[in-house]
C-alpha positions in Angstrom: -30.8 -2.7 4.8 -31.3 -1.7 1.3 -29.3 1.2 -0.9 -31.6 3.5 -2.1 -29.5 5.8 -3.7 -25.6 6.4 -5.1 -24.8 9.6 -5.4 -20.9 10.5 -6.7 -18.7 13.7 -5.7 -15.5 14.3 -7.4 -12.3 14.4 -5.1 -8.3 15.0 -4.8 -5.8 12.5 -3.2 -3.0 13.0 -1.4 -0.5 13.1 -3.8 -0.2 13.1 -7.5 -0.4 10.9 -10.8 3.3 10.9 -12.4 3.6 9.5 -15.9 6.4 6.7 -15.4 7.6 6.8 -18.9 8.0 10.2 -19.0 10.1 10.1 -16.0 12.3 6.8 -16.8 12.6 8.6 -20.1 14.9 11.8 -18.6 12.1 14.7 -17.7 13.5 16.8 -15.5 12.9 18.7 -12.6 11.4 21.8 -11.8 11.0 22.8 -8.3 8.6 20.7 -7.5 7.3 20.2 -11.1 8.4 18.1 -13.9 9.8 19.2 -17.5 8.3 17.7 -21.0 5.4 16.6 -22.8 4.1 13.2 -21.2 4.0 10.2 -23.7 1.2 7.7 -21.4 -2.1 8.0 -22.8 -4.0 10.6 -20.6 -1.9 12.8 -19.2 -1.9 16.2 -19.4 0.9 17.2 -18.0 3.9 14.5 -16.3 3.1 15.4 -12.5 -0.6 16.1 -12.4 -3.1 16.4 -9.4 -4.7 13.1 -8.2 -8.1 12.6 -8.6 -10.7 10.5 -6.5 -14.2 9.7 -6.6 -16.2 9.3 -3.3 -19.1 7.0 -4.1 -22.0 7.7 -1.4 -24.5 5.1 -0.6 -27.9 6.4 0.6 -29.2 3.5 2.7 -32.9 3.4 3.6 -32.5 4.0 7.1 -30.9 7.3 6.0 -27.5 6.5 6.7 -24.5 7.1 4.5 -22.1 4.4 3.8 -18.9 5.9 1.1 -15.7 4.6 0.0 -13.1 6.6 -2.6 -12.1 5.5 -6.1 -8.2 5.8 -6.3 -5.6 5.0 -8.3 -1.6 4.1 -7.2 0.9 7.5 -8.0 1.9 6.1 -11.4 -1.2 5.4 -13.3 -1.1 4.1 -17.0 2.1 2.0 -16.4 3.4 -1.2 -16.1 0.4 -2.9 -17.5 -2.1 -1.4 -15.1 -5.4 0.6 -16.3 -5.2 3.7 -17.5 -5.0 7.1 -15.7 -8.1 7.7 -13.4 -9.9 10.7 -13.8 -13.1 11.4 -12.7 -15.0 13.3 -15.3 -14.0 10.2 -17.4 -15.0 7.8 -14.5 -18.4 9.6 -12.4 -20.6 9.1 -15.6 -19.6 4.9 -15.8 -20.8 4.7 -11.9 -24.1 6.7 -12.1 -25.1 5.4 -15.5 -23.8 1.8 -16.2 -23.3 0.6 -12.4 -25.5 2.1 -9.8 -28.7 1.1 -11.4 -27.3 -2.4 -10.7 -26.9 -1.7 -7.0 -29.8 0.2 -6.1 -32.5 -2.0 -4.7 -29.6 -4.2 -3.0 -29.6 -6.2 0.7 -26.9 -4.4 1.9 -26.4 -6.3 5.5 -23.6 -8.2 4.1 -20.3 -7.3 2.7 -18.6 -10.1 0.5 -21.0 -11.6 -1.8 -22.0 -8.0 -3.3 -17.9 -7.1 -3.0 -16.9 -10.2 -5.2 -19.6 -9.8 -7.4 -18.4 -5.8 -7.7 -14.9 -7.1 -8.1 -15.2 -9.1 -11.1 -18.0 -7.7 -13.1 -17.7 -7.0 -16.6 -19.1 -3.8 -18.8 -18.4 -4.5 -23.2 -16.4 -7.4 -22.4 -13.9 -5.7 -19.7 -13.7 -6.1 -16.0 -14.1 -2.3 -14.6 -11.6 -0.2 -13.8 -9.6 -1.2 -10.3 -10.1 2.2 -9.1 -14.1 1.5 -9.4 -14.0 -1.7 -7.9 -11.5 -0.6 -5.6 -13.9 2.8 -3.9 -17.2 0.7 -4.5 -16.0 -2.5 -2.4 -15.3 0.5 0.5 -18.4 1.7 0.1 -20.1 -2.0 0.5 -18.2 -2.9 3.3 -19.1 0.5 5.1 -22.7 0.2 4.2 -22.4 -3.6 6.0 -20.9 -2.2 8.8 -23.6 0.6 9.3 -26.5 -1.7 8.8 -25.3 -4.4 11.0 -23.7 -1.3 13.9 -20.4 -2.6 14.1 -17.1 -1.5 12.8 -16.1 -2.6 8.7 -13.5 -4.5 10.9 -15.9 -6.9 13.0 -18.1 -7.3 9.6 -14.9 -8.6 7.9 -13.4 -10.6 11.0 -17.0 -12.3 11.1 -17.4 -13.1 7.3 -14.1 -14.5 6.8 -14.1 -16.4 10.4 -10.8 -14.6 10.7 -10.4 -15.8 14.4 -7.9 -12.7 15.3 -7.8 -9.9 17.7 -8.8 -6.4 16.7 -5.8 -4.3 17.7 -3.6 -2.0 16.5 -1.1 -3.1 14.3 2.9 -1.8 13.5 2.5 1.3 11.5 5.0 2.0 8.4 5.6 5.8 7.9 6.9 6.7 4.3 8.7 10.2 3.9 9.6 11.0 0.6 13.1 12.4 -0.6 13.0 14.4 2.6 14.4 10.9 4.2 16.3 13.1 7.1 13.8 15.9 8.5 11.0 13.4 7.9 12.7 10.8 9.9 12.7 13.2 12.5 9.1 13.2 12.5 8.5 10.2 13.1 10.9 9.6 15.9 9.3 12.6 17.6 5.9 10.6 17.2 7.3 7.4 18.2 6.5 5.6 14.4 6.6 2.0 14.3 8.6 1.6 11.2 10.0 3.9 9.2 11.0 5.7 6.8 10.5 4.0 3.5 13.5 6.5 2.0 12.6 6.5 -1.6 16.4 4.8 -2.6 15.2 5.0 -6.7 18.3 5.8 -7.9 21.6 4.2 -7.9 24.3 6.9 -8.2 22.4 9.5 -6.4 20.6 7.4 -3.4 22.5 4.1 -3.1 25.7 4.8 -4.6 27.7 2.6 -7.1 28.9 0.7 -4.0 26.0 0.7 -1.9 28.2 3.6 0.2 25.0 6.3 0.0 22.7 4.3 1.6 25.0 2.5 4.4 26.0 6.2 5.3 22.0 6.7 5.8 21.2 3.9 7.8 23.6 4.5 9.8 22.8 8.0 10.2 19.3 6.5 10.9 20.7 4.2 13.7 22.2 7.1 15.2 19.8 9.4 15.2 16.9 7.0 16.9 19.1 6.7 19.5 19.9 9.9 19.7 16.2 11.2 19.8 14.1 8.5 21.1 12.4 9.7 24.6 13.0 5.8 25.7 14.9 2.5 25.3 11.9 0.5 24.6 12.1 2.7 21.6 12.9 0.1 18.6 11.2 0.8 15.3 11.8 -1.2 12.7 14.0 0.0 9.3 12.0 -0.8 6.6 13.7 0.6 3.1 12.2 0.6 -0.4 15.1 0.6 -2.7 13.2 0.0 -6.1 15.6 -2.7 -7.4 19.0 -0.6 -7.1 21.1 -3.3 -5.2 20.2 -5.7 -8.4 21.2 -3.1 -10.5 24.4 -1.9 -8.2 25.8 -5.6 -7.6 24.9 -6.8 -11.5 22.1 -8.8 -10.2 24.5 -11.1 -7.9 22.9 -12.9 -5.5 26.0 -13.8 -3.8 27.2 -10.1 -4.1 23.7 -8.5 -3.1 23.7 -10.8 0.5 27.3 -9.8 0.7 26.2 -5.6 0.7 22.8 -6.7 2.6 25.1 -8.0 5.6 27.0 -4.6 5.4 23.7 -2.9 5.8 22.4 -5.2 8.8 25.5 -4.3 11.0 24.9 -0.6 9.9 21.2 -0.6 11.3 22.5 -2.2 14.6 20.5 -2.4 17.1 17.8 -1.7 15.1 15.9 -4.5 12.9 16.3 -3.6 9.2 13.5 -4.9 6.5 14.3 -4.0 2.4 12.0 -3.7 0.2 12.6 -4.5 -3.6 16.2 -5.3 -3.4 16.0 -6.3 -7.6 13.8 -5.7 -10.5 14.3 -8.2 -13.0 12.2 -7.1 -15.3 9.7 -9.6 -15.6 6.9 -12.0 -13.0 8.6 -15.1 -13.1 12.3 -14.5 -13.6 11.6 -11.7 -10.1 9.8 -14.1 -8.3 12.8 -17.1 -9.0 15.7 -14.1 -8.2 14.1 -12.8 -4.6 13.4 -16.8 -3.9 17.3 -16.6 -4.4 18.1 -14.3 -2.6 15.9 -14.9 0.3 16.5 -18.3 0.7 20.9 -17.2 0.7 20.3 -14.8 3.3 18.4 -17.4 5.6 20.9 -19.6 4.9 23.8 -17.3 6.0 21.8 -16.4 9.4 22.0 -12.5 7.8 18.8 -10.9 9.8 17.4 -8.4 7.1 14.0 -9.2 5.8 13.3 -8.9 2.1 9.8 -7.4 1.2 8.2 -8.2 -2.3 7.4 -5.4 -4.0 8.4 -5.3 -7.8 6.4 -7.7 -10.3 4.0 -8.6 -6.8 0.3 -6.1 -8.0 -2.5 -9.2 -8.1 -4.3 -11.4 -5.6 -2.8 -14.2 -8.4 0.7 -12.1 -7.8 0.9 -12.1 -4.0 -0.3 -16.0 -3.6 3.0 -16.8 -5.9 5.3 -14.7 -4.5 4.1 -16.3 -0.8 4.4 -19.7 -2.3 8.2 -19.1 -3.7 8.7 -18.0 -0.4 9.9 -14.7 -2.8 10.6 -12.8 0.0 9.9 -12.4 4.0 7.4 -10.1 3.5 5.1 -9.3 0.7 3.7 -5.9 0.2 -0.2 -5.8 -0.7 -0.4 -2.8 -3.2 -4.2 -2.1 -1.9 -5.9 -0.2 -5.3 -4.4 -2.4 -7.5 -6.2 -5.5 -5.8 -9.4 -4.1 -7.2 -12.0 -5.3 -4.6 -11.5 -4.6 -1.2 -12.1 -8.1 -0.5 -8.9 -9.4 -2.4 -6.9 -7.5 0.9 -8.8 -9.5 3.6 -8.1 -13.0 1.2 -4.2 -11.6 0.8 -3.6 -11.2 4.2 -4.7 -14.3 5.2 -3.2 -16.3 2.3 0.1 -14.9 3.3 -0.3 -15.6 7.2 -1.4 -19.3 6.3 2.2 -20.0 4.3 4.2 -17.6 7.1 5.1 -14.8 4.8 4.2 -11.4 6.7 1.5 -9.7 5.5 2.1 -6.1 4.5 -1.3 -3.8 3.9 0.9 -0.8 1.3 -1.0 1.1 -1.2 0.2 4.3 -2.4 0.9 7.8 -1.2 -2.2 8.8 -4.3 -5.0 7.4 -2.1 -7.4 9.5 0.2 -8.1 9.5 4.2 -11.1 7.6 3.3 -9.4 4.0 1.7 -7.0 4.4 4.2 -9.5 4.0 7.0 -11.3 1.3 4.8 -8.6 -0.9 4.3 -6.9 -0.3 7.8 -10.2 -1.9 8.9 -9.3 -4.9 7.2 -5.5 -5.4 8.1 -6.4 -5.2 11.6 -9.4 -7.8 10.7 -7.3 -10.0 9.2 -3.8 -10.0 11.5 -1.6 -8.2 9.3 2.0 -7.6 10.3 2.0 -3.8 9.4 -0.2 -0.9 7.9 1.0 2.0 5.5 0.3 5.5 7.1 -1.1 6.6 3.7 -1.6 9.2 2.0 0.6 11.6 1.3 4.2 12.1 1.8 4.2 13.8 4.6 4.2 11.6 7.8 1.9 13.8 9.9 -1.3 13.1 8.1 -1.0 9.4 7.3 0.4 8.6 11.6 -3.1 10.9 12.2 -5.6 9.3 9.4 -4.1 5.5 10.1 -3.2 5.6 13.5 -6.0 7.0 15.0 -8.6 5.5 12.5 -6.7 2.1 14.7 -7.1 3.6 17.9 -10.7 4.4 17.3 -11.8 0.7 15.7 -9.7 -1.0 19.0 -11.5 1.3 21.6 -14.9 0.5 19.8 -14.1 -3.4 19.5 -13.2 -3.5 23.5 -16.1 -1.6 24.4 -18.4 -4.1 23.5 -16.5 -7.0 25.1 
């Protein structure tokens, strides 16, 4: 099966691009918007609509395969590629990349995906969002050429030898952490609620009491609203380094506090993402490794999830090797080619560290579907319900895709 044409269309994502540098510098809110001038190159305002590019491969039998180029909410920050605007990058895809792909055979995913992921233009690698979307389309095309699901393509080409089945689904609440928790409970989310604890004084508490009270509320709320005693969701809360800030980056004090959160969460299991952020990769690995070891030594049953400074496939391997956390988030758009997602999940599984196929609220339904197939094929620990912050949409998109894939695979047994 060959690619005979490539067509691009501009689109919107499930959330927004936010100028993280401007926000950290103190930009205030005006309703849902931010007040002030952007400071990161490419931004026309501090919060602006997220953009995507759908890349459609026209195959020689008339089928259309597609993937969506998309970037994270905080684009242009933390060493990431610049802001991803459709008008800037559609010409790059059409004029520079499409001619290299038209006429190519598409029966396999991995070789062409790796070629695109390492491709350079003018001495630089392609923008991560372009690599992300193009490799999604390559995977979809290989699936269509072979008349199987994308998950089955990945399972075969990476020889994963795992059962393709539904995985635990992790939902994110945004700041509406109570109303959205109710939605999650009613819909039976496997893992919840993310909670967006990104400010010490207003969300964690200088002594951690605000978060501890919220965790206790969450436990009580599940016990009150659940339809069955069998429903035992895992609590997974992202604290954006605030525990480290509140407790002076002291490992013993952080462990003491995490023990109180474990108690507040009972009878539910607790995961804490990004407990500290020490502003540098090697130092972050050292600190998170130390806290992980301390929890294990004390028998504190809280799993730590690596996030800050763990962005690329190389980063993920380093965190896994050093046991920096019990679980590693695989932030899918930051990895570029989706072939790296498969590599990351399989590496984490080999090293005995949990593989969380995450991403960003600022993706699309298509990128969510494709990355979910890869997670299923490689046996990830959990997947993120994405895009957006509304709970219902992410549960529908990712949950339904898992159910479809599982049903199709089982129908062929």
